MDAnalysis code that builds the backbone (N, CA, C; Angstrom):
import MDAnalysis as mda
import numpy as np

u = mda.Universe.empty(681, n_residues=227, atom_resindex=np.repeat(np.arange(227), 3), trajectory=True)
u.add_TopologyAttr("name", ["N", "CA", "C"] * 227)
u.add_TopologyAttr("resid", np.arange(1, 228))
u.add_TopologyAttr("resname", ["MET", "LYS", "THR", "THR", "ILE", "ARG", "GLY", "LEU", "LEU", "ILE", "SER", "ILE", "LEU", "ALA", "LEU", "LEU", "LEU", "GLY", "TRP", "MET", "ASN", "PRO", "GLN", "LEU", "ALA", "GLU", "ALA", "THR", "GLY", "VAL", "TYR", "GLN", "MET", "PRO", "VAL", "VAL", "GLU", "ALA", "GLY", "GLU", "ALA", "THR", "TRP", "ILE", "VAL", "ASP", "ARG", "ALA", "ASP", "VAL", "ILE", "SER", "ARG", "LEU", "ASN", "GLU", "GLY", "LYS", "LEU", "SER", "LYS", "GLN", "PHE", "SER", "GLU", "LEU", "SER", "GLU", "GLU", "THR", "GLY", "ASN", "GLU", "VAL", "ARG", "LEU", "VAL", "THR", "ILE", "ARG", "ARG", "LEU", "ASP", "TYR", "GLY", "GLU", "THR", "ILE", "ASP", "SER", "PHE", "THR", "HIS", "ASP", "LEU", "PHE", "GLU", "LYS", "TRP", "PHE", "PRO", "THR", "ILE", "GLU", "GLU", "GLN", "ARG", "ASN", "GLN", "VAL", "LEU", "LEU", "VAL", "LEU", "ASP", "VAL", "VAL", "THR", "ASN", "ASN", "SER", "ALA", "ILE", "GLN", "THR", "GLY", "GLU", "GLY", "THR", "GLN", "ASP", "LEU", "LEU", "SER", "ASP", "GLU", "MET", "ALA", "GLU", "SER", "VAL", "SER", "SER", "GLU", "THR", "VAL", "GLN", "VAL", "PRO", "LEU", "ARG", "SER", "GLY", "ASP", "ARG", "TYR", "ASN", "ARG", "ALA", "PHE", "LEU", "GLY", "ALA", "GLY", "ASP", "ARG", "LEU", "THR", "ALA", "ILE", "LEU", "SER", "GLY", "ASN", "PRO", "ASP", "PRO", "GLY", "PRO", "PRO", "LEU", "VAL", "GLU", "ASP", "THR", "ILE", "GLN", "ALA", "GLU", "SER", "THR", "PHE", "ALA", "SER", "ALA", "GLU", "GLU", "THR", "LYS", "ASN", "SER", "ASN", "ALA", "MET", "VAL", "TRP", "VAL", "ALA", "VAL", "LEU", "LEU", "ILE", "LEU", "ALA", "THR", "VAL", "ILE", "PRO", "MET", "VAL", "THR", "TYR", "PHE", "TRP", "LEU", "TYR", "SER"])
u.atoms.positions = np.array([
    [26.575, 1.657, 124.682],
    [27.216, 1.967, 125.655],
    [28.364, 2.296, 124.554],
    [28.898, 1.376, 123.735],
    [29.510, 1.582, 122.607],
    [29.238, 2.538, 121.866],
    [28.177, 2.745, 121.411],
    [27.821, 4.403, 120.520],
    [28.348, 5.566, 121.269],
    [28.221, 5.822, 122.344],
    [28.893, 6.743, 123.351],
    [30.222, 7.082, 123.775],
    [30.573, 5.687, 123.829],
    [32.713, 5.960, 123.696],
    [32.706, 6.039, 122.116],
    [32.347, 5.989, 120.737],
    [32.400, 6.352, 119.885],
    [32.272, 7.769, 119.580],
    [31.556, 7.936, 119.780],
    [31.393, 9.645, 119.899],
    [32.047, 10.531, 120.508],
    [32.384, 9.705, 121.914],
    [33.655, 10.694, 122.611],
    [34.971, 10.468, 121.751],
    [35.568, 9.161, 121.449],
    [36.310, 9.640, 120.559],
    [36.224, 10.087, 119.633],
    [35.810, 10.327, 118.638],
    [35.127, 11.595, 117.486],
    [35.600, 12.768, 117.731],
    [34.956, 12.754, 118.886],
    [35.157, 14.047, 119.350],
    [36.162, 14.581, 119.727],
    [36.645, 14.095, 120.863],
    [38.457, 15.044, 121.123],
    [39.405, 14.118, 119.969],
    [38.796, 13.311, 118.776],
    [40.085, 13.114, 117.818],
    [39.537, 14.946, 116.724],
    [38.631, 15.428, 116.951],
    [37.752, 16.321, 115.970],
    [38.519, 18.013, 116.423],
    [38.502, 17.350, 118.609],
    [39.140, 19.044, 118.637],
    [40.352, 19.342, 118.564],
    [41.212, 17.939, 118.913],
    [42.711, 17.853, 118.236],
    [42.933, 18.407, 116.847],
    [42.553, 17.719, 116.173],
    [42.190, 17.875, 114.828],
    [42.042, 20.188, 114.745],
    [40.645, 20.231, 115.356],
    [40.427, 21.677, 115.118],
    [41.855, 22.532, 115.572],
    [42.071, 22.068, 116.703],
    [43.194, 22.931, 117.353],
    [44.869, 23.205, 116.620],
    [44.604, 22.428, 115.718],
    [45.971, 22.395, 115.027],
    [46.122, 23.119, 113.963],
    [44.739, 22.471, 113.370],
    [44.786, 22.846, 111.727],
    [45.101, 24.676, 111.548],
    [44.673, 25.846, 112.806],
    [45.052, 26.677, 112.393],
    [46.415, 27.115, 112.043],
    [46.856, 26.204, 113.360],
    [48.856, 26.726, 113.185],
    [49.113, 26.205, 111.330],
    [49.067, 24.979, 110.902],
    [49.493, 24.234, 109.305],
    [48.460, 25.187, 108.427],
    [47.595, 26.219, 108.577],
    [47.138, 26.155, 107.643],
    [47.240, 27.736, 107.697],
    [48.840, 28.146, 108.397],
    [48.994, 29.374, 108.258],
    [49.936, 29.697, 107.472],
    [51.234, 27.808, 107.809],
    [52.301, 28.131, 106.713],
    [52.500, 28.200, 105.063],
    [53.420, 29.149, 104.930],
    [53.408, 29.176, 102.981],
    [54.606, 28.644, 102.919],
    [54.043, 28.088, 101.219],
    [55.380, 27.242, 101.143],
    [54.906, 28.200, 99.443],
    [56.315, 27.546, 98.957],
    [56.074, 28.276, 97.684],
    [55.430, 28.163, 96.182],
    [55.030, 26.852, 96.461],
    [53.617, 26.754, 95.749],
    [52.995, 27.320, 95.713],
    [52.181, 27.229, 97.100],
    [51.233, 28.191, 97.083],
    [51.397, 30.214, 96.776],
    [52.390, 30.492, 96.097],
    [52.607, 31.747, 96.246],
    [51.792, 32.651, 94.895],
    [51.655, 33.243, 94.956],
    [51.167, 33.232, 93.066],
    [52.450, 34.080, 92.415],
    [51.912, 33.374, 90.871],
    [52.748, 33.739, 89.713],
    [53.161, 35.008, 89.143],
    [54.313, 35.856, 89.598],
    [55.161, 36.702, 89.428],
    [55.708, 37.125, 88.443],
    [55.827, 37.419, 86.598],
    [56.725, 37.328, 86.249],
    [57.465, 38.949, 85.616],
    [58.957, 38.485, 86.099],
    [59.355, 40.267, 85.188],
    [59.163, 41.228, 84.463],
    [59.456, 41.987, 84.446],
    [58.458, 43.423, 84.373],
    [56.636, 43.731, 84.707],
    [56.082, 42.908, 85.038],
    [54.673, 42.651, 86.183],
    [54.709, 43.731, 87.102],
    [53.473, 44.181, 87.023],
    [54.026, 45.362, 87.904],
    [52.800, 45.220, 89.059],
    [53.938, 43.474, 89.719],
    [53.167, 43.080, 90.776],
    [54.455, 43.575, 92.187],
    [54.465, 44.757, 93.314],
    [55.602, 45.035, 93.707],
    [55.725, 44.396, 95.323],
    [54.181, 43.811, 95.659],
    [54.095, 43.638, 96.882],
    [53.132, 42.642, 97.041],
    [53.889, 41.825, 98.176],
    [52.824, 40.665, 98.035],
    [53.232, 40.369, 99.682],
    [51.969, 41.264, 99.744],
    [51.517, 41.024, 101.705],
    [50.607, 40.245, 102.205],
    [51.283, 39.078, 102.147],
    [50.340, 37.601, 102.673],
    [50.337, 37.803, 104.466],
    [51.607, 38.375, 105.147],
    [50.884, 38.262, 106.352],
    [49.888, 39.677, 106.510],
    [49.737, 40.333, 106.165],
    [48.868, 41.588, 106.340],
    [49.555, 42.365, 107.065],
    [50.914, 43.109, 106.672],
    [51.598, 43.662, 107.842],
    [51.664, 45.333, 107.101],
    [51.805, 44.862, 106.097],
    [51.502, 46.791, 105.104],
    [50.254, 47.275, 105.254],
    [50.602, 48.604, 105.610],
    [49.264, 49.457, 105.326],
    [48.593, 49.545, 103.775],
    [47.696, 49.967, 103.873],
    [47.703, 50.309, 102.180],
    [47.679, 51.169, 102.205],
    [48.368, 52.718, 101.774],
    [48.868, 53.863, 102.339],
    [50.141, 53.366, 101.745],
    [50.777, 52.365, 102.629],
    [52.321, 52.667, 102.237],
    [52.869, 51.495, 101.691],
    [51.563, 50.052, 101.177],
    [51.830, 49.530, 99.997],
    [51.692, 50.498, 98.833],
    [50.586, 51.572, 98.450],
    [50.438, 52.008, 97.145],
    [51.692, 52.788, 97.313],
    [52.360, 52.799, 98.266],
    [53.470, 54.366, 98.047],
    [54.998, 53.441, 97.954],
    [54.695, 52.331, 97.982],
    [56.217, 51.417, 97.721],
    [55.626, 50.754, 95.827],
    [54.366, 50.946, 96.171],
    [54.304, 50.438, 94.821],
    [54.462, 51.210, 93.586],
    [53.988, 52.176, 93.589],
    [54.286, 54.038, 92.870],
    [56.067, 53.570, 92.560],
    [56.486, 53.845, 94.297],
    [58.536, 53.676, 93.855],
    [58.860, 52.868, 93.169],
    [58.278, 51.456, 93.226],
    [58.741, 50.785, 92.462],
    [59.052, 50.842, 91.180],
    [57.728, 51.205, 90.506],
    [57.424, 51.253, 89.747],
    [57.975, 51.990, 88.446],
    [57.920, 53.374, 88.841],
    [59.399, 54.635, 88.370],
    [60.535, 54.227, 88.385],
    [61.522, 53.259, 89.639],
    [62.769, 53.024, 89.692],
    [62.389, 52.021, 88.193],
    [61.898, 50.578, 88.202],
    [61.784, 49.991, 86.796],
    [61.718, 50.528, 85.268],
    [60.322, 51.714, 85.432],
    [60.248, 52.429, 84.260],
    [61.882, 53.138, 83.950],
    [62.424, 53.776, 85.200],
    [63.514, 54.737, 85.010],
    [64.897, 54.206, 84.857],
    [65.388, 53.078, 85.119],
    [66.505, 51.592, 85.352],
    [66.268, 50.771, 84.780],
    [65.169, 49.860, 84.425],
    [64.838, 48.405, 84.450],
    [65.663, 47.502, 85.766],
    [65.903, 48.188, 86.496],
    [65.645, 47.399, 88.183],
    [64.194, 47.071, 88.699],
    [64.296, 46.254, 88.793],
    [62.714, 45.841, 89.901],
    [62.796, 45.441, 91.012],
    [62.476, 45.481, 92.025],
    [62.353, 45.430, 93.302],
    [61.034, 44.557, 94.062],
    [60.931, 43.542, 94.592],
    [59.776, 43.621, 95.173],
    [59.832, 42.808, 96.353],
    [58.714, 43.308, 97.022],
    [58.306, 43.042, 99.036],
    [57.401, 41.919, 98.620],
    [58.042, 41.072, 99.485],
    [57.044, 39.961, 100.207],
    [56.740, 39.513, 101.470],
    [55.570, 39.722, 102.114],
    [55.988, 39.098, 103.732],
    [54.526, 38.170, 103.686],
    [54.662, 36.252, 104.442],
    [54.140, 35.550, 104.722],
    [54.311, 35.704, 105.893],
    [53.083, 34.947, 106.883],
    [53.435, 34.846, 108.328],
    [53.736, 33.218, 109.142],
    [53.740, 32.387, 108.068],
    [55.305, 31.307, 108.868],
    [55.659, 31.009, 107.525],
    [56.300, 30.128, 107.699],
    [57.146, 29.263, 106.009],
    [56.883, 27.753, 107.487],
    [56.424, 26.422, 106.220],
    [56.167, 25.585, 105.438],
    [57.552, 24.609, 106.879],
    [56.573, 23.981, 107.337],
    [57.989, 22.472, 108.453],
    [59.374, 22.905, 107.517],
    [60.574, 22.379, 107.875],
    [61.868, 22.539, 107.276],
    [61.992, 23.343, 105.905],
    [61.482, 24.459, 106.089],
    [62.007, 25.425, 104.937],
    [62.883, 26.963, 105.900],
    [63.600, 27.033, 105.841],
    [64.281, 28.680, 105.859],
    [63.626, 29.641, 105.194],
    [64.216, 30.719, 106.006],
    [63.518, 31.928, 104.859],
    [64.733, 31.603, 104.197],
    [66.274, 31.170, 104.082],
    [67.440, 32.106, 103.241],
    [66.035, 31.163, 101.475],
    [66.142, 29.375, 102.130],
    [65.782, 28.727, 101.159],
    [64.349, 28.862, 100.496],
    [63.227, 29.956, 101.071],
    [62.024, 30.273, 100.352],
    [62.404, 30.956, 99.812],
    [63.116, 31.775, 100.021],
    [63.788, 33.101, 98.916],
    [63.529, 32.659, 97.325],
    [65.268, 31.747, 98.162],
    [65.619, 30.867, 96.606],
    [65.083, 30.978, 96.439],
    [63.751, 30.160, 95.965],
    [63.168, 29.095, 95.424],
    [62.197, 30.030, 94.897],
    [61.432, 31.040, 95.845],
    [60.437, 31.995, 95.205],
    [61.336, 32.887, 94.158],
    [62.926, 33.012, 94.672],
    [63.446, 34.110, 92.889],
    [63.783, 32.846, 92.041],
    [63.782, 31.840, 91.823],
    [63.698, 30.916, 91.160],
    [62.389, 30.729, 90.312],
    [61.481, 30.896, 91.399],
    [60.246, 30.456, 90.300],
    [59.312, 31.495, 89.628],
    [59.684, 32.890, 90.139],
    [59.373, 34.044, 89.190],
    [60.200, 34.054, 88.239],
    [61.781, 33.978, 88.778],
    [62.829, 34.406, 87.626],
    [63.352, 33.540, 87.054],
    [62.786, 32.261, 86.532],
    [63.202, 31.218, 86.068],
    [64.533, 31.106, 85.127],
    [65.014, 31.884, 84.518],
    [65.851, 32.070, 83.698],
    [67.315, 33.341, 84.133],
    [68.318, 32.787, 83.577],
    [69.107, 33.823, 84.222],
    [68.818, 35.382, 83.609],
    [68.258, 35.881, 83.204],
    [67.714, 36.805, 81.936],
    [66.683, 37.790, 82.281],
    [65.998, 36.838, 83.434],
    [64.804, 37.137, 83.479],
    [65.217, 37.831, 84.916],
    [65.998, 36.603, 85.507],
    [66.917, 37.160, 86.993],
    [67.681, 38.594, 87.670],
    [68.141, 38.766, 85.949],
    [68.990, 39.727, 85.761],
    [69.229, 40.961, 86.705],
    [67.931, 42.190, 86.486],
    [67.510, 42.484, 86.635],
    [66.343, 42.818, 88.799],
    [66.564, 41.814, 88.997],
    [65.462, 41.809, 89.865],
    [65.948, 41.588, 91.413],
    [65.261, 41.980, 92.459],
    [66.119, 41.646, 93.978],
    [64.553, 41.465, 94.484],
    [64.962, 41.541, 95.140],
    [63.701, 39.994, 96.488],
    [63.934, 40.499, 97.700],
    [63.022, 40.502, 98.035],
    [62.926, 40.859, 99.963],
    [62.001, 39.760, 100.422],
    [62.380, 39.527, 100.977],
    [61.357, 38.566, 101.716],
    [61.299, 38.241, 103.438],
    [59.679, 39.135, 104.233],
    [59.941, 38.212, 105.863],
    [58.993, 37.554, 105.829],
    [59.246, 36.707, 107.323],
    [58.712, 35.452, 107.834],
    [58.409, 36.229, 108.669],
    [57.061, 36.439, 109.770],
    [56.496, 37.879, 110.765],
    [56.195, 36.588, 112.106],
    [56.409, 35.571, 111.679],
    [56.398, 34.961, 113.565],
    [58.113, 34.656, 114.118],
    [58.891, 34.395, 112.591],
    [60.361, 34.478, 113.635],
    [61.117, 36.121, 113.050],
    [60.278, 36.849, 112.125],
    [60.670, 38.404, 111.872],
    [62.394, 37.941, 111.290],
    [61.839, 37.200, 110.904],
    [63.431, 36.425, 109.388],
    [63.363, 36.816, 108.782],
    [64.405, 37.433, 107.444],
    [64.420, 38.517, 106.570],
    [65.613, 37.869, 105.522],
    [64.789, 37.846, 104.763],
    [66.126, 36.994, 103.473],
    [66.489, 38.084, 101.995],
    [67.276, 38.310, 101.544],
    [67.044, 38.678, 99.700],
    [67.963, 38.509, 98.991],
    [67.426, 38.266, 98.288],
    [67.970, 37.632, 96.465],
    [68.128, 38.880, 95.484],
    [69.808, 38.762, 94.790],
    [69.352, 39.671, 93.829],
    [70.073, 39.053, 92.406],
    [69.455, 40.020, 91.216],
    [70.119, 39.520, 90.515],
    [71.729, 39.944, 89.360],
    [72.222, 39.155, 88.828],
    [74.131, 39.945, 88.345],
    [73.778, 41.227, 87.807],
    [72.310, 41.155, 87.411],
    [72.777, 42.877, 86.458],
    [72.358, 43.866, 87.866],
    [72.591, 43.387, 89.236],
    [72.073, 44.616, 90.274],
    [73.449, 44.818, 90.653],
    [74.047, 44.045, 90.902],
    [75.318, 44.070, 91.790],
    [76.761, 44.909, 91.743],
    [76.329, 45.386, 90.422],
    [76.751, 46.459, 89.609],
    [76.989, 47.802, 91.189],
    [75.864, 47.472, 91.329],
    [75.209, 49.140, 92.231],
    [74.914, 48.557, 93.431],
    [74.003, 47.321, 93.065],
    [73.818, 46.949, 94.829],
    [74.358, 45.859, 94.886],
    [75.554, 45.951, 96.403],
    [76.623, 44.689, 96.229],
    [76.495, 43.634, 97.267],
    [76.844, 42.925, 97.270],
    [76.315, 41.724, 98.237],
    [76.315, 42.202, 99.416],
    [77.419, 42.766, 100.147],
    [77.017, 43.460, 101.294],
    [75.845, 44.511, 101.360],
    [76.114, 45.043, 100.615],
    [74.942, 46.431, 100.779],
    [73.634, 45.410, 101.420],
    [73.791, 44.668, 100.278],
    [71.875, 43.770, 100.425],
    [71.794, 43.514, 101.535],
    [73.144, 42.594, 102.115],
    [72.148, 41.882, 103.432],
    [72.442, 42.995, 104.245],
    [73.253, 44.346, 104.023],
    [72.866, 45.298, 105.006],
    [71.807, 45.241, 105.130],
    [70.853, 46.048, 103.989],
    [69.617, 46.296, 103.649],
    [68.875, 44.626, 104.373],
    [69.233, 43.896, 104.334],
    [68.146, 42.433, 105.049],
    [68.380, 42.721, 106.475],
    [69.210, 42.788, 106.620],
    [69.445, 42.394, 108.602],
    [69.626, 43.553, 109.557],
    [69.415, 45.247, 108.942],
    [69.440, 46.454, 109.429],
    [68.762, 46.916, 108.890],
    [68.275, 47.480, 107.345],
    [67.387, 48.280, 107.250],
    [66.118, 48.196, 107.882],
    [65.735, 46.600, 107.793],
    [64.351, 45.707, 107.712],
    [64.604, 45.376, 109.697],
    [65.751, 45.056, 109.962],
    [65.208, 44.045, 110.989],
    [65.351, 45.782, 112.639],
    [66.166, 46.241, 112.323],
    [66.633, 47.898, 113.556],
    [64.946, 48.361, 113.625],
    [64.019, 48.172, 112.575],
    [62.910, 48.803, 112.810],
    [61.868, 47.711, 113.865],
    [62.205, 46.385, 113.213],
    [61.420, 45.299, 113.810],
    [62.272, 44.744, 114.918],
    [63.654, 44.848, 115.508],
    [63.675, 44.706, 116.951],
    [62.828, 45.547, 117.980],
    [62.515, 47.109, 117.738],
    [62.000, 48.103, 118.088],
    [60.370, 47.879, 118.333],
    [60.376, 46.938, 118.351],
    [59.273, 46.768, 118.462],
    [58.105, 46.242, 116.935],
    [58.024, 45.348, 116.110],
    [57.156, 45.022, 114.724],
    [57.129, 46.083, 113.698],
    [57.783, 47.354, 113.947],
    [57.275, 48.415, 112.714],
    [57.456, 48.192, 111.512],
    [56.404, 47.356, 110.889],
    [57.007, 45.941, 109.448],
    [56.351, 47.923, 108.326],
    [55.763, 48.840, 109.083],
    [55.925, 49.406, 108.072],
    [56.965, 50.604, 107.878],
    [57.822, 50.322, 109.060],
    [58.710, 51.418, 109.227],
    [60.154, 50.612, 108.024],
    [60.085, 49.245, 108.442],
    [60.591, 48.670, 108.033],
    [61.171, 49.214, 106.321],
    [59.718, 48.570, 106.000],
    [59.702, 48.161, 104.311],
    [59.572, 49.555, 104.124],
    [59.479, 50.722, 104.764],
    [59.467, 52.007, 103.589],
    [61.181, 52.040, 104.217],
    [62.019, 51.693, 104.722],
    [63.190, 51.637, 105.153],
    [64.080, 51.650, 103.909],
    [63.162, 49.972, 103.716],
    [64.202, 49.150, 102.897],
    [64.078, 49.862, 100.442],
    [62.756, 50.898, 100.869],
    [61.927, 50.708, 99.978],
    [63.032, 51.548, 99.697],
    [63.261, 53.286, 100.403],
    [64.211, 53.862, 100.204],
    [65.331, 53.506, 99.495],
    [66.471, 53.112, 100.655],
    [67.485, 52.692, 100.198],
    [68.190, 52.024, 98.718],
    [66.476, 51.085, 99.068],
    [67.106, 49.946, 97.571],
    [66.794, 51.546, 96.544],
    [65.405, 51.995, 96.718],
    [65.467, 52.733, 94.983],
    [67.000, 53.740, 94.844],
    [67.351, 54.300, 96.144],
    [68.266, 55.167, 96.227],
    [69.731, 54.369, 95.680],
    [70.209, 53.282, 95.858],
    [70.838, 52.705, 95.408],
    [70.514, 52.087, 94.539],
    [69.533, 51.466, 93.350],
    [69.651, 51.311, 92.965],
    [69.399, 51.751, 91.535],
    [69.227, 53.689, 91.970],
    [68.861, 54.564, 90.814],
    [70.499, 54.945, 90.475],
    [70.823, 54.650, 91.019],
    [72.789, 55.303, 91.369],
    [73.450, 55.645, 92.440],
    [72.704, 56.192, 93.118],
    [72.835, 57.133, 93.912],
    [72.950, 56.494, 95.166],
    [73.796, 57.706, 96.094],
    [74.698, 57.101, 96.823],
    [73.977, 56.399, 98.342],
    [74.571, 55.252, 99.112],
    [74.230, 54.257, 100.048],
    [73.261, 55.379, 101.043],
    [72.582, 55.607, 101.287],
    [72.173, 55.959, 102.387],
    [72.391, 55.474, 104.079],
    [72.756, 53.849, 103.699],
    [73.156, 53.541, 104.633],
    [71.866, 53.222, 105.109],
    [72.498, 52.089, 106.209],
    [71.185, 51.438, 107.299],
    [70.787, 52.483, 109.165],
    [69.860, 52.012, 109.129],
    [69.442, 53.405, 109.962],
    [70.147, 53.442, 111.431],
    [69.890, 54.087, 112.366],
    [70.973, 54.745, 113.595],
    [70.348, 53.118, 114.172],
    [70.760, 53.351, 115.414],
    [70.219, 52.232, 116.771],
    [70.377, 53.296, 117.551],
    [68.661, 53.356, 117.959],
    [68.773, 54.409, 118.811],
    [69.476, 54.075, 120.526],
    [68.785, 52.661, 120.517],
    [69.208, 52.454, 121.945],
    [70.802, 51.880, 122.160],
    [71.535, 52.406, 122.789],
    [72.649, 51.588, 122.586],
    [73.024, 50.544, 123.853],
    [72.109, 50.765, 124.662],
    [72.388, 49.233, 125.279],
    [71.562, 47.885, 124.323],
    [71.456, 46.577, 124.167],
    [71.045, 46.191, 123.571],
    [70.601, 44.954, 123.776],
    [69.600, 45.187, 124.232],
    [68.438, 43.882, 124.537],
    [68.689, 42.343, 124.145],
    [67.761, 42.335, 125.012],
    [67.835, 40.187, 124.196],
    [66.535, 40.552, 123.435],
    [67.248, 39.583, 122.222],
    [65.787, 39.604, 121.530],
    [64.570, 39.403, 122.135],
    [62.886, 39.288, 121.537],
    [61.659, 38.550, 122.294],
    [60.819, 38.444, 121.266],
    [62.238, 38.300, 120.289],
    [61.009, 37.210, 118.852],
    [61.495, 35.987, 119.228],
    [60.648, 34.988, 118.646],
    [61.245, 33.728, 118.563],
    [62.325, 33.596, 117.216],
    [63.312, 32.548, 117.361],
    [64.265, 32.726, 115.884],
    [63.900, 31.117, 115.523],
    [64.137, 31.017, 113.978],
    [64.032, 29.850, 112.930],
    [64.003, 28.933, 114.497],
    [65.209, 28.219, 114.133],
    [65.601, 27.165, 115.819],
    [64.569, 26.908, 116.763],
    [64.548, 28.615, 117.574],
    [63.767, 28.208, 118.604],
    [61.918, 27.954, 118.555],
    [61.334, 28.791, 116.517],
    [59.905, 28.293, 116.803],
    [60.285, 26.653, 115.984],
    [60.932, 26.199, 115.282],
    [61.126, 24.898, 115.112],
    [60.848, 24.285, 116.479],
    [61.451, 23.971, 117.605],
    [61.451, 23.248, 118.533],
    [60.031, 23.571, 119.372],
    [59.775, 24.361, 119.228],
    [58.418, 24.970, 119.843],
    [57.003, 23.984, 118.826],
    [57.360, 24.221, 118.007],
    [56.823, 22.749, 116.486],
    [56.827, 21.432, 117.261],
    [57.603, 21.489, 117.512],
    [57.663, 19.633, 117.407],
    [57.324, 19.506, 118.705],
    [57.269, 20.561, 120.010],
    [57.118, 19.798, 121.395],
    [55.609, 20.378, 121.142],
    [54.566, 20.824, 120.048],
    [53.413, 20.777, 119.981],
    [52.878, 19.309, 119.816],
    [53.811, 18.878, 118.503],
    [53.170, 17.670, 118.123],
    [53.235, 16.298, 119.204],
    [54.808, 16.396, 119.662],
    [54.540, 15.102, 120.663],
    [53.840, 15.576, 122.221],
    [53.203, 16.757, 122.191],
    [52.061, 16.662, 123.542],
    [51.157, 16.041, 122.290],
    [50.741, 16.381, 120.750],
    [49.369, 16.182, 120.622],
    [49.927, 14.360, 120.292],
    [51.033, 13.700, 120.263],
    [50.887, 12.149, 120.003],
    [50.889, 11.750, 121.347],
    [51.020, 12.118, 122.760],
    [51.134, 11.957, 123.659],
    [49.813, 11.403, 124.603],
    [49.289, 12.994, 123.689],
    [47.663, 12.221, 123.799],
    [46.587, 11.845, 123.249],
    [47.001, 10.972, 122.359],
    [46.536, 10.325, 121.358],
    [46.962, 9.003, 122.220],
    [47.697, 8.786, 122.206],
    [48.810, 7.455, 122.887],
    [48.023, 7.009, 123.798],
    [47.668, 8.162, 124.466],
    [46.889, 7.913, 126.252],
    [45.165, 7.826, 126.622],
    [44.812, 8.898, 124.920],
    [43.166, 8.414, 125.072],
    [43.018, 7.402, 124.335],
    [42.989, 7.193, 122.860],
    [42.996, 6.376, 122.144],
    [43.023, 5.196, 123.553],
    [44.041, 4.348, 123.279],
    [44.136, 3.085, 124.678],
    [43.087, 3.106, 125.028],
    [43.146, 3.807, 126.000],
    [41.747, 3.778, 126.756],
    [40.433, 3.794, 126.380],
    [39.505, 4.911, 125.819],
    [39.383, 4.488, 124.974],
    [38.147, 2.971, 124.488],
    [39.545, 2.869, 123.747],
    [39.538, 0.784, 122.937],
    [39.095, 0.241, 123.250],
    [39.619, -0.184, 125.071],
    [39.182, -1.012, 126.022],
    [38.520, -0.574, 126.740],
    [37.594, 0.864, 126.686],
    [36.105, 0.572, 127.106],
    [35.324, 0.111, 126.432],
    [35.074, 0.623, 125.123],
    [34.109, -0.291, 124.222],
    [34.058, -1.538, 123.323],
    [35.469, -1.997, 123.619],
    [35.677, -3.297, 123.305],
    [35.058, -4.309, 124.387],
    [35.381, -3.188, 126.093],
    [34.626, -4.647, 127.464],
    [33.240, -3.888, 127.778],
    [33.713, -3.130, 127.516],
    [31.420, -2.475, 127.945],
    [30.674, -3.336, 127.685],
])
């Protein structure tokens, strides 16, 4: 009888851990990102697998030519989920510092990052790009050029192609083409979770798991000891 109950307890714990692990495995920290250096021909790091190969090739060619012609470098990163306690801004800042640790290496860099669970995006720029790409323009690329296509149906390829075209134009010294036009004048409530909602959802998952464990373990232990 004790052996049976012990097996039941192990099975329950295994099922709970198996249910939680996929969610934890999707989380991405800066320490898990590949090493990229200034001047390296790595322009797209699509960890969330949302950019088609055709468009990834197009963007890579576009950014490679931009680098050769101007010295300015743009990199796009997608991740599926942030580590617990991380924000898109802190992740982008830390990744920028990891890839380009010195001021000189950071100088002509632009890094745009998207978390596809929340669809939150952030951008970081080096000092050498800011004469062409002002903070206001950079923020507009992240909050408008990327976000408008996502609000109309998670159009990731359109979002990044638009961001690539706009950043390339600006960093080449051409006029800013501006953000995309918003087709719908009526602003519908966003259907994707905010970072705060995602954090609350994760917290509720852990509370539910702990409540289950707090209920099951004493019961199984009681029957194990007194059977």
